[in-house]
C-alpha positions as CSV (number, residue, x, y, z in Angstrom):
1,M,82.8,30.1,102.7
2,G,85.1,33.0,101.9
3,T,88.1,32.5,99.6
4,R,91.2,31.6,101.0
5,S,92.9,35.1,101.1
6,E,89.8,36.6,102.9
7,M,89.7,34.0,105.4
8,K,93.4,34.9,106.1
9,L,92.8,38.2,106.3
10,S,89.9,37.5,108.8
11,R,92.1,35.4,110.9
12,T,94.9,38.1,111.0
13,L,92.2,40.7,112.3
14,A,91.0,38.5,114.6
15,V,94.4,37.9,116.2
16,C,95.3,41.5,115.6
17,V,91.9,42.4,118.1
18,L,92.7,39.9,120.3
19,G,96.3,41.6,120.8
20,I,95.1,45.2,121.4
21,C,92.1,43.6,124.0
22,L,94.4,41.5,126.0
23,L,97.9,43.1,126.1
24,G,97.7,46.2,124.6
25,V,101.5,45.3,123.0
26,S,102.4,47.0,119.7
27,A,105.4,47.1,117.4
28,D,105.9,49.6,114.8
29,A,105.8,49.0,111.3
30,E,106.0,50.1,107.4
31,L,104.7,48.6,104.6
32,Y,106.6,49.0,101.0
33,I,105.7,48.4,97.6
34,F,108.1,47.6,94.9
35,G,108.2,49.6,91.7
36,Q,110.0,47.8,88.6
37,V,113.3,49.6,87.4
38,T,114.8,47.3,84.7
39,G,113.2,45.1,81.9
40,G,110.3,45.6,79.6
41,S,106.7,46.3,80.6
42,V,105.4,43.7,82.6
43,D,101.8,43.3,83.3
44,L,101.6,42.4,87.0
45,C,98.9,43.0,89.6
46,P,98.9,45.7,91.8
47,N,101.3,45.7,94.7
48,A,102.9,42.4,93.3
49,F,105.4,42.1,95.6
50,T,105.6,44.0,99.1
51,M,108.1,44.1,102.3
52,E,106.8,45.1,105.5
53,V,109.7,45.8,108.2
54,V,108.9,45.2,111.9
55,E,110.5,46.5,115.2
56,Q,111.3,43.8,117.4
57,G,113.3,45.1,120.5
58,D,117.1,45.4,119.0
59,Q,116.3,43.9,115.9
60,A,113.9,44.8,112.8
61,L,112.4,41.8,110.7
62,F,111.6,42.3,107.0
63,T,109.2,40.2,105.9
64,F,108.7,39.8,101.7
65,T,105.5,38.9,99.9
66,N,104.6,37.6,96.6
67,N,101.0,38.9,96.5
68,C,100.5,38.4,92.9
69,S,99.0,35.5,91.4
70,T,99.8,35.9,87.8
71,D,103.3,34.0,86.9
72,G,106.3,35.2,88.5
73,V,108.7,34.2,91.3
74,L,110.9,36.5,93.3
75,G,114.2,34.5,93.8
76,R,117.1,37.1,94.9
77,I,116.8,40.0,97.8
78,F,119.3,42.7,97.3
79,F,120.3,45.3,100.4
80,M,122.9,48.4,100.2
81,E,125.4,48.0,102.2
82,N,124.9,50.0,105.6
83,D,126.5,50.4,109.1
84,L,122.5,50.7,110.5
85,M,121.8,46.9,111.0
86,A,123.6,43.3,110.7
87,F,122.3,40.3,109.0
88,H,121.0,37.7,111.7
89,S,119.2,34.9,109.9
90,I,116.3,33.9,107.8
91,Y,113.9,33.9,110.4
92,D,110.9,32.3,108.6
93,Q,109.6,31.2,105.4
94,S,106.6,29.6,103.7
95,E,106.3,25.9,103.0
96,G,108.5,25.3,100.1
97,V,110.4,28.4,100.1
98,S,114.0,27.8,100.5
99,F,116.3,30.9,101.1
100,S,119.8,30.8,102.1
101,P,121.8,33.6,103.8
102,P,124.0,36.2,102.2
103,S,127.5,34.6,100.9
104,G,128.7,37.7,99.7
105,K,128.7,41.6,99.4
106,N,129.6,42.2,96.3
107,A,126.1,41.4,94.6
108,M,124.2,43.2,91.8
109,L,120.6,44.3,91.4
110,P,120.7,43.6,87.8
111,G,120.1,47.0,86.4
112,G,120.3,48.9,89.7
113,N,123.2,51.0,89.0
114,P,121.4,54.1,88.3
115,I,119.6,53.8,91.8
116,G,122.5,53.5,93.7
117,F,123.2,49.6,93.8
118,T,126.8,48.6,92.8
119,P,128.8,45.6,93.2
120,H,131.1,46.9,95.8
121,N,128.0,48.0,98.0
122,A,125.1,45.5,97.9
123,F,125.0,41.6,99.3
124,S,121.8,39.4,98.4
125,I,119.8,36.9,100.2
126,D,119.1,34.2,97.3
127,A,116.8,31.5,97.2
128,D,118.4,28.5,96.5
129,P,119.1,26.7,93.5
130,A,117.0,26.4,91.2
131,K,115.3,29.8,92.0
132,P,112.5,29.5,90.1
133,K,111.7,26.5,92.1
134,N,112.6,27.7,95.9
135,G,111.5,31.4,95.5
136,L,108.7,33.2,96.6
137,H,105.5,31.9,94.4
138,Y,102.2,33.7,95.0
139,E,101.5,34.0,98.7
140,D,104.8,33.0,99.8
141,F,107.0,34.7,101.8
142,V,110.4,34.6,103.6
143,S,111.1,36.8,106.7
144,I,114.6,38.1,107.6
145,L,116.1,39.1,111.0
146,F,118.6,42.1,111.0
147,D,120.2,43.4,114.6
148,I,120.2,46.6,114.9
149,S,123.4,48.4,115.1
150,G,124.2,50.2,118.4
151,E,124.3,54.1,117.0
152,S,121.4,53.7,114.9
153,S,117.7,52.6,115.7
154,F,114.6,51.2,114.5
155,G,113.6,54.9,113.4
156,G,116.8,55.3,111.7
157,I,116.4,52.4,109.5
158,I,113.1,53.6,108.3
159,G,114.5,57.2,107.6
160,A,116.9,55.9,105.5
161,I,114.6,53.1,103.6
162,D,112.3,56.3,102.9
163,G,115.4,58.1,102.1
164,Y,116.9,55.7,99.4
165,S,120.3,55.5,101.3
166,L,119.5,52.4,102.6
167,G,118.2,50.1,99.4
168,V,116.4,47.5,98.8
169,G,115.5,45.6,95.8
170,I,114.3,42.3,94.6
171,H,114.6,40.4,91.5
172,A,112.0,38.3,90.0
173,Q,111.8,35.3,87.2
174,S,109.1,33.7,85.1
175,L,107.0,37.0,85.2
176,P,104.5,36.9,82.1
177,G,106.1,36.3,78.7
178,G,108.7,34.9,80.4
179,A,110.4,37.9,81.3
180,S,112.8,38.2,84.5
181,A,112.7,42.3,85.7
182,S,114.7,44.0,89.0
183,F,112.0,46.2,91.8
184,S,113.3,48.6,94.4
185,T,111.1,49.9,97.1
186,I,108.4,53.1,97.0
187,P,107.8,54.1,100.6
188,E,104.0,54.1,101.3
189,P,102.5,57.3,102.2
190,S,102.0,56.1,106.4
191,T,103.4,54.7,109.0
192,M,101.2,51.4,110.4
193,L,101.0,50.7,113.6
194,L,100.8,46.4,114.0
195,V,99.7,44.4,117.0
196,G,103.0,42.8,118.5
197,L,100.9,39.3,119.1
198,G,99.5,39.0,115.9
199,T,102.6,39.9,114.1
200,L,104.7,37.3,116.2
201,L,102.3,34.6,116.5
202,F,99.7,34.6,113.2
203,K,102.1,32.5,110.8
204,P,99.8,30.6,108.1
205,K,101.9,28.3,105.8
206,R,105.3,29.0,107.9
207,R,107.8,26.7,108.5
208,G,111.5,27.1,109.6
209,T,113.0,28.5,112.4
210,A,115.6,31.6,113.5
211,Q,118.8,30.3,112.5
């Protein structure tokens, strides 16, 4: 029998193929990895934290995943304030994960000032106390839904992320050696085409509903 990750991948591919064959429905999506911007050298697996942005009509779904089996918990997610989109809801999250909507707009990505984050132009979506317990552990995820503003578009959001005018950062704790560090998005070289049916229906370990 294959590993847990291999089984999940096989199921994902099966659902995606089904969506292509039966409906031909697709959704544009972009995958990003996070590069470390603060803290000392931390030994993490490749692509330890990722963000997938998927178009859903007039909304954009951001899914953050912890892909690393080493110690490390993603506890805070930061967005630069922008007029391209507006927070809608915590759409979905893994069992045992608990994130709350942003409580204010004066958040600060630790060490994020050199890359454009300041307390007055960013907000955060945080794991509920205590963060190391309720944040993203290995293979956990949280999906955050945003409404796309009337004057914007999904392509405009992706362009802003790629151009760093819409910065996204994360802060992780309990890293190897007990360290904590901040990370920011690094665009992948190509855009993916995902199957809408697979994106919407294949949700292993997921709980929660749109709020």
